[in-house]
Structures are given as C-alpha cells and as structure tokens.
N, C-alpha and C positions, 0 to 999 in steps of 0.2 A: 500323433499325440503332442509332439513338441510344438507344431504349428498351431494346434488348437489352443494350447496354453498361452502362446504368444498373443493370439488374437483376444483371448479373454483378458489378459493383462492390459491391453491397450484398446479395449473394445470401444470406448467412447470416442476415440479418435477416428473411428470409421465414419462418424457423422461429420459431413463437411462444415456444417454451421458451428459445431462444437470445436472443430479444429481451428477455425478462425478465432473463436473466443479464447481458446487455449493459448494460441500464439500471442494474442493481445494481452492475455494475463501474464505471459512471460515478460513481455515488454514493460508492462505496468509494474511488475515485481522488481524488475531491474532498476526502475527509477526510484523505488522506495529504498532499496539497498544502497544505491549510489548516493541518494540524498542523505542517508544516515552518515556515511563516511564524509561527504563533502561538507555538510553543515557542521558536524562536530569539529573537523579540522579547521574550518574557517572561523568559527566562534573562538576556539582556543588560540588561534593565530592572532585574532584581533584583540583579545582580552587577557589571555593567560590565566583565566579564572575558571575554576571548577564550578563555582556558583553560577556563572553565566551559562555554562553548559547545561546546568540543571533547569534554569528558568526559561531558556530558549526552547529546550525540549518539552517543557511543561506546557508551552503554548499549544502544541499539537495535541497533547494528551487531554487538556482541559476542554478544548473545542470538540474533540471527538467524543469525550464522555458526555458532554451536555447535549449533543445533537444526534448521536447515532440512533437512538430510539426514534426520534423524529424523522430522520432520514429513512429508516425502515418503513415507517408509516407512509411517507410520501412515495416510496418505491412501489408500494401496493396500489397506488392510485394513478400512476402515470405509466407511460410506455418506458420500460426499463432500458431499452437500447438508447432512446433519446436522452434519458437521464444520464446514462454513462457517457454519451457523446459530449453533452454540455459540461459535465464535471471534468472530463479530461481536457476539453478545450480550455477551461478555466485554469486547470493545473499547468497546462502547457504555457499559457500566458504568464502565470505566476512565476514559473521557473525561468522563462526567457527574460523577464524583467530583472530577476536576480542576477542572471548571467551577465546582462548588459551593465548593471551597476558594478559588478566585480571588474569587468573589462575596462570600464572607464575610471576605476579607482574611486568611485563614489560610495562604495558599500559602507554601511554603518551597522552597528549592532541592532538598532531598532528595525532595520530592514529585515534582518534574519528573524526577529521576533514576529513581525507582521507576516512574513512568509510562512513561518511555522503555524501561526494561528489560522491563516487562510487554508493552508494545506490540510489541517485538521477538519475544517468546515467542509471542504470539498470531499475529503475522505469519508466523512460521515454519511454523505449521500451516495458516494460511488460504491463503497464496499457492500452495503445491503443489496443494492441493485445488481452488483456483480455476482454475488452469491445466489440471489434468487433467480437470475436469468438462466443459470445453468439448468435448473429444474424444468425450465420451459423449452429448452433446446434438445434435451435428451429424454428418452422414455424412463419410466420408473425403474426398470431392470438395470439400466445403465447408469443411473444417477450416482450410486456409491462409487463406481469406477471413475466417473467424471470428477467427483469431489477428491478422490485419492490422487488423480492425475494433477489436479490443481495444486495439491500440497507438494507433490513431487517437483512440479515446475517451480514453485516458490523456493524449495530447497536448492535446486540447481542454480537458480539465479542468485540466491544468496551467496553461493560459492564464487560464481563467475563475476557478478557485477561489483561486489564489494572490492575484490582484488583489482579489477579494472579501474574502478574509481580511484583507488590509491595511486596506481601508476599514472593515470591522467593528471591528477593533482601534482604529482612529482614532476611530470614532463611539461605540462601546459599551464599549471596553476588551477585553482579551484574552478575558474570559469570554464575550463575544458570539460570537467565532469558535468557541469550544469548544461553546457551545450549538447553533450551527448545524451543527457536526460531528455532534453527537448526533442531530439531525434527519436528516442524511444517512445515518447508520448505521441509523436506523429504516426509511428508504426501502429501503436495501440488504437489510435483514432481510425486509421485505414481499415484495420481488421473489423472494427465495429460496423463499418459500412457494408461489410460482406455478410453480415448475418441479418435475418429478417426482423422486422419490428414485432414486438411481442403483443402489442395492443395495450390499452389502458387496463388497469385492474378493474374489478367489479365496482360498479357505482355504489357509493356508500351514502347512507342517509345520516350518518353520524359525523361528528367533527373528528379531526385528526387526534385531538387530545382524548376523545372517547375511545378511539382505536388503540391509543397507547395504553390506556387503563385496561382495556380488554386484553391486551397482550400481557400485562402484568398479572392479571387474574388467571390467564391461561397457564403462565409459568408456575404460579402458586399452586395450581391444581395438579401439577405433575412434579412430584418430588425430585425426580432425577434432574430436571432442568435447573433449579436453583443450585443444586450441588455442582453441576457442570459449570455454571456461571461463576460460582465461588472459586472453583479450581482455576478457571481461566484468569480471574482477577488476581488471585494469589500469585500465579505464575508471572503475570504481567508486572505487578507491583514489586514483587520480591526477586523475581528471576531475571528480568530484562533490564533492570536499572544499570547494570554494569556497562551496557552499550553506550549510555549517555556519557560516562566518564572515561571511556576508553581512550579518547585523544590525549587526556592528561596522563594516563597510565603509560600510553605508548611513548610519549615524548619524554616525560620527566623520570619515569622509572626504568624503561627499557631502552631509551635513547633511539627510538625508531623514527624514520621519516614517514611521509604520507603513504608510500607503498607498503611499509611495514604495518601501518594502521589498517590498511585495506586487507592485508592477510590475516590480521588478528580478528577482524570482524567477519571475514569469510569462513574462519574455522568452524563456528557453530553450524553453518550450513552443511 
C-alpha cells in the first residue's frame, strides 16, 4: 500500500518525456528566483533608490501584462517545443549580455531596465507554451499530478536558488549569479531537446486577434474563470510587491548582506 501511494504521488514522473520537461522546469524556475535576487541587489547597489527598484521591476510586469494573451494565442499556432527553445535561447543571450556588462564594469541602470523589459517579453511567450505542453506530454488522468509536481518544483527552487544567489553575489559579485543563471538556461535548453515535438496547433482561419477575443468570450461565459483571474491579479498586485523592495528593507532596516537577502527571499518558498 505504501508503494502504491508513492507511485500515485509521483505518477507523472514515470513518463520519460515529462521527466525531462520537469527537470527543465526546475532549471528555469531557478533562473527566475536567482534573477529576482540579483536584479534587486544590483539595482539598489547602483542607485540606493526604492523608486528605481520599482520601475525596473515594472518593466517585466508591463511587458508580461501586454503580451501574455498574445503569447498564448501564438503557442496554440506553433510547435510548443520549438517556441520554448527559441524563447530560452533568447533569455540565455539576454542574461549572458548582462553578466558580461557587469564583469567589465560597464553596467548601467538602463541596461537593467532593458533586460527587465526583454525578459517580460520572452516570458510572455514561454510561460503559456510551457503550461500547455504539459497537457500534450501526459494523459488526462495524470495531468493534475503533473501540474502539482510543477508547483512543487517551483517551491523547491524558490528555497534553494534564492539562497544560492545571495551567496554567489556575496562571494563573486552579481555577475557570478548571472553566469550560473546562464548555466541553468543551458540545462533547460538541453532538456527540451529530449522531448518530442508537439506539432503545430490546429490551422486557424481567423486572425490572432480574433482568437484573443474568442478567449475573452470563453472566460466571460464561465463565471469561475474571471473570479480565479481576479484572485490571481489581487495576489500578484497586493501580495507580491514586497519582493521588489526587499533589497532596501534587507540593507537599510535589517543591515543584511546579499546572502541575507537571499535567505529572506527564500523564506516564502
């Protein structure tokens, strides 16, 4: 009986394609958590301004908000594995450029703003494809388990990678965290080559914008979906803003170094 419950808990991992996707998701989650620590520390180190922390972080949020629906429509029309590969290649290059700028002492605040905006653009296409491809790799009976394992993986990496990022910044400077992020992106790219192509979505005779409007109409017809969306937006806008200002709180209020900041941001995980 114990063995049976164990396999039920991790049932989706029995699928080799999903295992590769899950490992890649762990690596990708690590980059997100490390980027939060490294970007916040670097912005505050350069400016000492809480306002700068807010508008650099807003770059990612604005581009994600404007393009996520469009990214979802595109993911329905193209091969999702290919879309994931290209967006992660772009994020790898984006992160590597930032690491090189830091290493050469050429980093400026506008570089971080541009990095934040571009990361939001790439994320808008990557996340819908990443969520949708799970349903194409596992059967319907295993889908809920696969989604749950994705959430567990994000939580684990939130604990591990945020703390590691703080130690890397303390020991090697912010560039150390960004170079490790590049390595994680390479791991995520490799795992994508181990899963099959999903094929393009169904051919559509309508425009992308028509598909977007159809999605809005679908949500409106199911009352639970707007409610869930509203809860998610409220949590994001009102419950997650503290992460943006944590570098100022860590340094000015608690007197912590980068490693301390990493532990503070690891705690919610």
